[in-house]
C-alpha positions in Angstrom: 103.7 -73.0 29.3 107.1 -74.6 30.5 110.6 -73.1 31.0 111.5 -74.1 27.6 109.0 -71.7 26.0 110.0 -69.1 28.5 113.7 -69.3 27.6 113.0 -69.6 23.9 111.0 -66.3 24.3 113.6 -64.6 25.9 116.0 -65.5 23.1 115.2 -62.9 20.8 116.1 -59.0 21.1 112.8 -57.9 19.8 110.9 -59.7 22.4 113.3 -58.3 25.0 112.6 -54.9 23.7 108.8 -55.7 24.0 109.2 -56.7 27.4 111.3 -53.9 28.4 108.5 -51.6 26.7 106.0 -52.9 29.2 108.2 -53.1 32.2 106.6 -50.2 33.9 103.2 -51.0 33.2 100.6 -51.6 30.7 101.0 -50.3 27.1 98.9 -49.8 24.0 100.3 -51.8 21.1 100.2 -48.7 19.1 103.2 -47.6 21.6 105.1 -51.0 21.5 105.7 -51.0 17.7 107.5 -48.1 17.2 109.4 -48.6 20.5 110.7 -51.7 18.8 111.2 -50.2 15.4 109.5 -53.2 13.8 106.6 -53.5 11.5 103.3 -54.2 13.0 102.9 -58.0 11.7 106.5 -58.7 12.8 105.7 -57.4 16.5 102.4 -59.5 16.4 104.4 -62.4 15.7 106.7 -61.8 18.4 103.7 -61.3 20.8 102.4 -64.6 20.0 105.8 -66.2 21.1 105.6 -64.1 24.3 101.8 -65.1 24.9 102.5 -68.7 24.3 105.4 -68.6 26.8 102.8 -67.0 29.3 105.0 -63.8 29.3 102.5 -61.4 28.1 98.9 -60.6 28.7 96.6 -58.7 26.5 93.2 -57.1 26.8 90.9 -54.8 24.6 89.8 -51.5 25.3 87.6 -50.3 22.5 89.8 -50.5 19.3 93.0 -50.5 21.6 95.2 -53.5 22.5 96.8 -53.0 26.1 99.7 -55.4 26.6 101.2 -56.2 30.4 103.8 -58.5 31.5 101.9 -61.5 33.0 104.4 -61.6 35.9 106.7 -58.9 36.9 109.3 -61.5 37.9 110.3 -62.2 34.6 112.2 -58.9 34.8 114.2 -60.3 37.8 115.2 -63.2 35.2 116.2 -60.7 32.6 118.1 -58.5 34.9 119.9 -61.3 36.6 121.2 -62.5 32.9 122.1 -59.1 32.3 124.4 -59.1 35.4 125.9 -62.2 34.3 127.1 -60.7 31.5 129.2 -58.0 33.5 131.0 -60.9 35.4 134.5 -61.1 34.1 136.4 -64.2 34.7 
């Protein structure tokens, strides 16, 4: 993982929505898919990018795939960018 991969991963609204969904803790992918409003294959592709960037971890529990943020500090970065948007010049 490098910073370029992280910023590329954060550059997509669907990936941000996935991160938003798991912000408060581990979630089953079965919860993430409807939260995004996207298809299962589409969410899977976005998760791949997030995993390559090192932002998301997954584990299996029986037939369920559970997702969580690899490092909660990513939400500080996202929140900082949101605050930038509110600054007027």
